[in-house]
PyMOL Python script that loads the backbone (N, CA, C, O; Angstrom):
from pymol import cmd

cmd.read_pdbstr("""\
ATOM      1  N   MET A   1       0.855  -1.182   0.000  1.00  0.00           N
ATOM      2  CA  MET A   1       0.000   0.000   0.000  1.00  0.00           C
ATOM      3  C   MET A   1       0.899   1.243   0.000  1.00  0.00           C
ATOM      4  O   MET A   1       1.121   1.854   1.046  1.00  0.00           O
ATOM      5  N   ALA A   2       1.393   1.597  -1.133  1.00  0.00           N
ATOM      6  CA  ALA A   2       2.271   2.763  -1.248  1.00  0.00           C
ATOM      7  C   ALA A   2       1.521   4.040  -0.923  1.00  0.00           C
ATOM      8  O   ALA A   2       0.376   4.223  -1.335  1.00  0.00           O
ATOM      9  N   GLY A   3       2.172   4.914  -0.188  1.00  0.00           N
ATOM     10  CA  GLY A   3       1.555   6.191   0.139  1.00  0.00           C
ATOM     11  C   GLY A   3       0.683   6.154   1.371  1.00  0.00           C
ATOM     12  O   GLY A   3       0.136   7.180   1.774  1.00  0.00           O
ATOM     13  N   GLY A   4       0.545   4.987   1.979  1.00  0.00           N
ATOM     14  CA  GLY A   4      -0.250   4.882   3.200  1.00  0.00           C
ATOM     15  C   GLY A   4      -1.735   4.920   2.913  1.00  0.00           C
ATOM     16  O   GLY A   4      -2.139   4.799   1.757  1.00  0.00           O
ATOM     17  N   PRO A   5      -2.558   5.086   3.939  1.00  0.00           N
ATOM     18  CA  PRO A   5      -4.006   5.132   3.741  1.00  0.00           C
ATOM     19  C   PRO A   5      -4.386   6.238   2.767  1.00  0.00           C
ATOM     20  O   PRO A   5      -3.889   7.360   2.857  1.00  0.00           O
ATOM     21  N   GLY A   6      -5.254   5.912   1.858  1.00  0.00           N
ATOM     22  CA  GLY A   6      -5.658   6.905   0.868  1.00  0.00           C
ATOM     23  C   GLY A   6      -4.841   6.809  -0.400  1.00  0.00           C
ATOM     24  O   GLY A   6      -5.225   7.374  -1.424  1.00  0.00           O
ATOM     25  N   GLY A   7      -3.697   6.090  -0.355  1.00  0.00           N
ATOM     26  CA  GLY A   7      -2.896   5.837  -1.533  1.00  0.00           C
ATOM     27  C   GLY A   7      -2.309   7.053  -2.208  1.00  0.00           C
ATOM     28  O   GLY A   7      -2.145   7.055  -3.429  1.00  0.00           O
ATOM     29  N   GLY A   8      -1.985   8.098  -1.446  1.00  0.00           N
ATOM     30  CA  GLY A   8      -1.491   9.334  -2.028  1.00  0.00           C
ATOM     31  C   GLY A   8      -0.199   9.209  -2.795  1.00  0.00           C
ATOM     32  O   GLY A   8      -0.121   9.646  -3.943  1.00  0.00           O
ATOM     33  N   GLY A   9       0.806   8.629  -2.199  1.00  0.00           N
ATOM     34  CA  GLY A   9       2.079   8.474  -2.871  1.00  0.00           C
ATOM     35  C   GLY A   9       3.043   9.593  -2.556  1.00  0.00           C
ATOM     36  O   GLY A   9       2.750  10.487  -1.761  1.00  0.00           O
ATOM     37  N   ASP A  10       4.203   9.528  -3.196  1.00  0.00           N
ATOM     38  CA  ASP A  10       5.271  10.478  -2.916  1.00  0.00           C
ATOM     39  C   ASP A  10       4.945  11.900  -3.341  1.00  0.00           C
ATOM     40  O   ASP A  10       5.445  12.844  -2.730  1.00  0.00           O
ATOM     41  N   SER A  11       4.121  12.085  -4.369  1.00  0.00           N
ATOM     42  CA  SER A  11       3.833  13.441  -4.831  1.00  0.00           C
ATOM     43  C   SER A  11       3.083  14.240  -3.774  1.00  0.00           C
ATOM     44  O   SER A  11       3.302  15.444  -3.641  1.00  0.00           O
ATOM     45  N   VAL A  12       2.207  13.593  -3.027  1.00  0.00           N
ATOM     46  CA  VAL A  12       1.483  14.278  -1.961  1.00  0.00           C
ATOM     47  C   VAL A  12       2.448  14.670  -0.857  1.00  0.00           C
ATOM     48  O   VAL A  12       2.374  15.780  -0.331  1.00  0.00           O
ATOM     49  N   SER A  13       3.348  13.770  -0.504  1.00  0.00           N
ATOM     50  CA  SER A  13       4.340  14.058   0.520  1.00  0.00           C
ATOM     51  C   SER A  13       5.214  15.239   0.105  1.00  0.00           C
ATOM     52  O   SER A  13       5.531  16.097   0.928  1.00  0.00           O
ATOM     53  N   SER A  14       5.598  15.282  -1.155  1.00  0.00           N
ATOM     54  CA  SER A  14       6.421  16.383  -1.655  1.00  0.00           C
ATOM     55  C   SER A  14       5.662  17.702  -1.601  1.00  0.00           C
ATOM     56  O   SER A  14       6.243  18.741  -1.287  1.00  0.00           O
ATOM     57  N   GLU A  15       4.373  17.666  -1.903  1.00  0.00           N
ATOM     58  CA  GLU A  15       3.558  18.882  -1.845  1.00  0.00           C
ATOM     59  C   GLU A  15       3.437  19.394  -0.417  1.00  0.00           C
ATOM     60  O   GLU A  15       3.521  20.599  -0.177  1.00  0.00           O
ATOM     61  N   VAL A  16       3.242  18.488   0.526  1.00  0.00           N
ATOM     62  CA  VAL A  16       3.134  18.875   1.934  1.00  0.00           C
ATOM     63  C   VAL A  16       4.455  19.459   2.409  1.00  0.00           C
ATOM     64  O   VAL A  16       4.472  20.487   3.086  1.00  0.00           O
ATOM     65  N   THR A  17       5.554  18.817   2.062  1.00  0.00           N
ATOM     66  CA  THR A  17       6.877  19.311   2.452  1.00  0.00           C
ATOM     67  C   THR A  17       7.115  20.706   1.898  1.00  0.00           C
ATOM     68  O   THR A  17       7.609  21.579   2.612  1.00  0.00           O
ATOM     69  N   ALA A  18       6.773  20.926   0.641  1.00  0.00           N
ATOM     70  CA  ALA A  18       6.965  22.242   0.026  1.00  0.00           C
ATOM     71  C   ALA A  18       6.107  23.290   0.728  1.00  0.00           C
ATOM     72  O   ALA A  18       6.561  24.415   0.934  1.00  0.00           O
ATOM     73  N   TRP A  19       4.870  22.940   1.102  1.00  0.00           N
ATOM     74  CA  TRP A  19       3.979  23.886   1.773  1.00  0.00           C
ATOM     75  C   TRP A  19       4.539  24.255   3.144  1.00  0.00           C
ATOM     76  O   TRP A  19       4.542  25.426   3.524  1.00  0.00           O
ATOM     77  N   VAL A  20       5.013  23.252   3.886  1.00  0.00           N
ATOM     78  CA  VAL A  20       5.571  23.507   5.219  1.00  0.00           C
ATOM     79  C   VAL A  20       6.795  24.405   5.115  1.00  0.00           C
ATOM     80  O   VAL A  20       6.945  25.334   5.908  1.00  0.00           O
ATOM     81  N   LYS A  21       7.675  24.143   4.147  1.00  0.00           N
ATOM     82  CA  LYS A  21       8.868  24.973   3.985  1.00  0.00           C
ATOM     83  C   LYS A  21       8.504  26.402   3.617  1.00  0.00           C
ATOM     84  O   LYS A  21       9.190  27.340   4.023  1.00  0.00           O
ATOM     85  N   GLN A  22       7.430  26.579   2.853  1.00  0.00           N
ATOM     86  CA  GLN A  22       7.013  27.917   2.434  1.00  0.00           C
ATOM     87  C   GLN A  22       6.328  28.685   3.560  1.00  0.00           C
ATOM     88  O   GLN A  22       6.558  29.884   3.719  1.00  0.00           O
ATOM     89  N   HIS A  23       5.489  28.007   4.344  1.00  0.00           N
ATOM     90  CA  HIS A  23       4.675  28.687   5.345  1.00  0.00           C
ATOM     91  C   HIS A  23       5.206  28.590   6.771  1.00  0.00           C
ATOM     92  O   HIS A  23       4.842  29.397   7.626  1.00  0.00           O
ATOM     93  N   GLY A  24       6.062  27.609   7.028  1.00  0.00           N
ATOM     94  CA  GLY A  24       6.567  27.405   8.387  1.00  0.00           C
ATOM     95  C   GLY A  24       7.815  28.214   8.663  1.00  0.00           C
ATOM     96  O   GLY A  24       8.362  28.875   7.780  1.00  0.00           O
ATOM     97  N   THR A  25       8.249  28.148   9.898  1.00  0.00           N
ATOM     98  CA  THR A  25       9.468  28.816  10.337  1.00  0.00           C
ATOM     99  C   THR A  25      10.442  27.754  10.814  1.00  0.00           C
ATOM    100  O   THR A  25      10.129  26.986  11.723  1.00  0.00           O
ATOM    101  N   ALA A  26      11.621  27.705  10.208  1.00  0.00           N
ATOM    102  CA  ALA A  26      12.623  26.723  10.614  1.00  0.00           C
ATOM    103  C   ALA A  26      13.055  26.997  12.050  1.00  0.00           C
ATOM    104  O   ALA A  26      13.257  28.148  12.438  1.00  0.00           O
ATOM    105  N   VAL A  27      13.194  25.939  12.828  1.00  0.00           N
ATOM    106  CA  VAL A  27      13.583  26.044  14.235  1.00  0.00           C
ATOM    107  C   VAL A  27      15.009  25.528  14.377  1.00  0.00           C
ATOM    108  O   VAL A  27      15.341  24.450  13.884  1.00  0.00           O
ATOM    109  N   LYS A  28      15.848  26.304  15.053  1.00  0.00           N
ATOM    110  CA  LYS A  28      17.228  25.871  15.290  1.00  0.00           C
ATOM    111  C   LYS A  28      17.228  24.672  16.224  1.00  0.00           C
ATOM    112  O   LYS A  28      16.406  24.580  17.136  1.00  0.00           O
ATOM    113  N   GLU A  29      18.162  23.752  15.986  1.00  0.00           N
ATOM    114  CA  GLU A  29      18.237  22.550  16.806  1.00  0.00           C
ATOM    115  C   GLU A  29      18.433  22.877  18.280  1.00  0.00           C
ATOM    116  O   GLU A  29      17.943  22.151  19.144  1.00  0.00           O
ATOM    117  N   SER A  30      19.138  23.954  18.576  1.00  0.00           N
ATOM    118  CA  SER A  30      19.398  24.322  19.965  1.00  0.00           C
ATOM    119  C   SER A  30      18.113  24.685  20.716  1.00  0.00           C
ATOM    120  O   SER A  30      18.095  24.680  21.947  1.00  0.00           O
ATOM    121  N   ALA A  31      17.047  24.996  19.990  1.00  0.00           N
ATOM    122  CA  ALA A  31      15.787  25.365  20.623  1.00  0.00           C
ATOM    123  C   ALA A  31      14.999  24.154  21.125  1.00  0.00           C
ATOM    124  O   ALA A  31      14.119  24.299  21.974  1.00  0.00           O
ATOM    125  N   TYR A  32      15.309  22.955  20.605  1.00  0.00           N
ATOM    126  CA  TYR A  32      14.552  21.779  21.025  1.00  0.00           C
ATOM    127  C   TYR A  32      15.427  20.595  21.435  1.00  0.00           C
ATOM    128  O   TYR A  32      14.904  19.551  21.826  1.00  0.00           O
ATOM    129  N   SER A  33      16.745  20.741  21.352  1.00  0.00           N
ATOM    130  CA  SER A  33      17.629  19.636  21.700  1.00  0.00           C
ATOM    131  C   SER A  33      18.692  20.105  22.685  1.00  0.00           C
ATOM    132  O   SER A  33      19.297  21.162  22.509  1.00  0.00           O
ATOM    133  N   LYS A  34      18.909  19.304  23.722  1.00  0.00           N
ATOM    134  CA  LYS A  34      19.945  19.635  24.696  1.00  0.00           C
ATOM    135  C   LYS A  34      21.306  19.161  24.221  1.00  0.00           C
ATOM    136  O   LYS A  34      22.334  19.601  24.736  1.00  0.00           O
ATOM    137  N   THR A  35      21.322  18.272  23.248  1.00  0.00           N
ATOM    138  CA  THR A  35      22.574  17.726  22.727  1.00  0.00           C
ATOM    139  C   THR A  35      22.825  18.291  21.345  1.00  0.00           C
ATOM    140  O   THR A  35      22.128  17.921  20.399  1.00  0.00           O
ATOM    141  N   PRO A  36      23.798  19.177  21.197  1.00  0.00           N
ATOM    142  CA  PRO A  36      24.081  19.731  19.872  1.00  0.00           C
ATOM    143  C   PRO A  36      24.589  18.649  18.930  1.00  0.00           C
ATOM    144  O   PRO A  36      25.259  17.709  19.358  1.00  0.00           O
ATOM    145  N   SER A  37      24.272  18.784  17.658  1.00  0.00           N
ATOM    146  CA  SER A  37      24.735  17.792  16.697  1.00  0.00           C
ATOM    147  C   SER A  37      26.239  17.918  16.508  1.00  0.00           C
ATOM    148  O   SER A  37      26.796  19.016  16.528  1.00  0.00           O
ATOM    149  N   SER A  38      26.868  16.801  16.330  1.00  0.00           N
ATOM    150  CA  SER A  38      28.317  16.776  16.158  1.00  0.00           C
ATOM    151  C   SER A  38      28.677  17.248  14.755  1.00  0.00           C
ATOM    152  O   SER A  38      28.002  16.903  13.785  1.00  0.00           O
ATOM    153  N   SER A  39      29.731  18.028  14.652  1.00  0.00           N
ATOM    154  CA  SER A  39      30.151  18.521  13.354  1.00  0.00           C
ATOM    155  C   SER A  39      30.690  17.396  12.482  1.00  0.00           C
ATOM    156  O   SER A  39      30.805  17.559  11.267  1.00  0.00           O
ATOM    157  N   SER A  40      31.022  16.257  13.086  1.00  0.00           N
ATOM    158  CA  SER A  40      31.540  15.138  12.323  1.00  0.00           C
ATOM    159  C   SER A  40      30.437  14.207  11.845  1.00  0.00           C
ATOM    160  O   SER A  40      30.712  13.257  11.112  1.00  0.00           O
ATOM    161  N   SER A  41      29.186  14.459  12.247  1.00  0.00           N
ATOM    162  CA  SER A  41      28.092  13.591  11.830  1.00  0.00           C
ATOM    163  C   SER A  41      27.742  13.838  10.370  1.00  0.00           C
ATOM    164  O   SER A  41      28.027  14.899   9.813  1.00  0.00           O
ATOM    165  N   SER A  42      27.134  12.859   9.780  1.00  0.00           N
ATOM    166  CA  SER A  42      26.766  12.953   8.372  1.00  0.00           C
ATOM    167  C   SER A  42      25.631  13.940   8.183  1.00  0.00           C
ATOM    168  O   SER A  42      24.623  13.871   8.886  1.00  0.00           O
ATOM    169  N   SER A  43      25.783  14.850   7.247  1.00  0.00           N
ATOM    170  CA  SER A  43      24.752  15.850   7.017  1.00  0.00           C
ATOM    171  C   SER A  43      23.554  15.258   6.290  1.00  0.00           C
ATOM    172  O   SER A  43      22.498  15.889   6.244  1.00  0.00           O
ATOM    173  N   THR A  44      23.687  14.055   5.716  1.00  0.00           N
ATOM    174  CA  THR A  44      22.573  13.450   4.993  1.00  0.00           C
ATOM    175  C   THR A  44      21.484  12.969   5.935  1.00  0.00           C
ATOM    176  O   THR A  44      20.341  12.797   5.512  1.00  0.00           O
ATOM    177  N   SER A  45      21.815  12.743   7.221  1.00  0.00           N
ATOM    178  CA  SER A  45      20.823  12.243   8.162  1.00  0.00           C
ATOM    179  C   SER A  45      20.127  13.370   8.923  1.00  0.00           C
ATOM    180  O   SER A  45      19.242  13.106   9.737  1.00  0.00           O
ATOM    181  N   GLN A  46      20.507  14.602   8.673  1.00  0.00           N
ATOM    182  CA  GLN A  46      19.901  15.718   9.391  1.00  0.00           C
ATOM    183  C   GLN A  46      18.606  16.133   8.712  1.00  0.00           C
ATOM    184  O   GLN A  46      18.483  16.067   7.489  1.00  0.00           O
ATOM    185  N   SER A  47      17.647  16.560   9.518  1.00  0.00           N
ATOM    186  CA  SER A  47      16.408  17.093   8.990  1.00  0.00           C
ATOM    187  C   SER A  47      16.086  18.372   9.746  1.00  0.00           C
ATOM    188  O   SER A  47      16.613  18.613  10.832  1.00  0.00           O
ATOM    189  N   THR A  48      15.232  19.173   9.174  1.00  0.00           N
ATOM    190  CA  THR A  48      14.883  20.453   9.770  1.00  0.00           C
ATOM    191  C   THR A  48      13.489  20.376  10.370  1.00  0.00           C
ATOM    192  O   THR A  48      12.569  19.818   9.771  1.00  0.00           O
ATOM    193  N   LEU A  49      13.346  20.939  11.551  1.00  0.00           N
ATOM    194  CA  LEU A  49      12.054  21.020  12.214  1.00  0.00           C
ATOM    195  C   LEU A  49      11.456  22.380  11.903  1.00  0.00           C
ATOM    196  O   LEU A  49      12.148  23.396  11.966  1.00  0.00           O
ATOM    197  N   TYR A  50      10.169  22.404  11.567  1.00  0.00           N
ATOM    198  CA  TYR A  50       9.487  23.659  11.254  1.00  0.00           C
ATOM    199  C   TYR A  50       8.366  23.903  12.255  1.00  0.00           C
ATOM    200  O   TYR A  50       7.659  22.977  12.653  1.00  0.00           O
ATOM    201  N   ARG A  51       8.214  25.161  12.657  1.00  0.00           N
ATOM    202  CA  ARG A  51       7.125  25.570  13.557  1.00  0.00           C
ATOM    203  C   ARG A  51       6.013  26.143  12.694  1.00  0.00           C
ATOM    204  O   ARG A  51       6.252  26.971  11.815  1.00  0.00           O
ATOM    205  N   LEU A  52       4.788  25.688  12.962  1.00  0.00           N
ATOM    206  CA  LEU A  52       3.628  26.197  12.244  1.00  0.00           C
ATOM    207  C   LEU A  52       2.633  26.777  13.238  1.00  0.00           C
ATOM    208  O   LEU A  52       2.321  26.149  14.249  1.00  0.00           O
ATOM    209  N   ASP A  53       2.147  27.945  12.959  1.00  0.00           N
ATOM    210  CA  ASP A  53       1.113  28.582  13.766  1.00  0.00           C
ATOM    211  C   ASP A  53      -0.222  28.414  13.056  1.00  0.00           C
ATOM    212  O   ASP A  53      -0.252  28.242  11.837  1.00  0.00           O
ATOM    213  N   PRO A  54      -1.329  28.459  13.796  1.00  0.00           N
ATOM    214  CA  PRO A  54      -2.637  28.374  13.144  1.00  0.00           C
ATOM    215  C   PRO A  54      -2.825  29.426  12.050  1.00  0.00           C
ATOM    216  O   PRO A  54      -3.508  29.177  11.057  1.00  0.00           O
ATOM    217  N   SER A  55      -2.228  30.581  12.232  1.00  0.00           N
ATOM    218  CA  SER A  55      -2.370  31.641  11.223  1.00  0.00           C
ATOM    219  C   SER A  55      -1.649  31.299   9.926  1.00  0.00           C
ATOM    220  O   SER A  55      -1.936  31.895   8.888  1.00  0.00           O
ATOM    221  N   ASP A  56      -0.711  30.342   9.970  1.00  0.00           N
ATOM    222  CA  ASP A  56      -0.004  29.925   8.763  1.00  0.00           C
ATOM    223  C   ASP A  56      -0.942  29.234   7.763  1.00  0.00           C
ATOM    224  O   ASP A  56      -0.682  29.239   6.560  1.00  0.00           O
ATOM    225  N   ALA A  57      -2.010  28.654   8.255  1.00  0.00           N
ATOM    226  CA  ALA A  57      -2.924  27.894   7.401  1.00  0.00           C
ATOM    227  C   ALA A  57      -3.979  28.755   6.729  1.00  0.00           C
ATOM    228  O   ALA A  57      -4.731  28.259   5.890  1.00  0.00           O
ATOM    229  N   SER A  58      -4.051  30.011   7.071  1.00  0.00           N
ATOM    230  CA  SER A  58      -5.112  30.845   6.477  1.00  0.00           C
ATOM    231  C   SER A  58      -4.663  31.512   5.206  1.00  0.00           C
ATOM    232  O   SER A  58      -5.436  32.244   4.587  1.00  0.00           O
TER     233      SER A  58
END
""", "prot")
cmd.dss("prot")
cmd.show_as("cartoon", "prot")
cmd.util.cbc("prot")
cmd.orient("prot")
């Protein structure tokens, strides 16, 4: 069952990701993590957390 319930697929996920990046605010890791990421860690495994307010959806 690709895409989970509803069978959306990767294109829906990409659309949601693009919307969040456009409307959300990126949050620095230091704001939610007590352990800073190591500079020697692989950058491919890092992801960005976004903050969304109810007003972002209007």
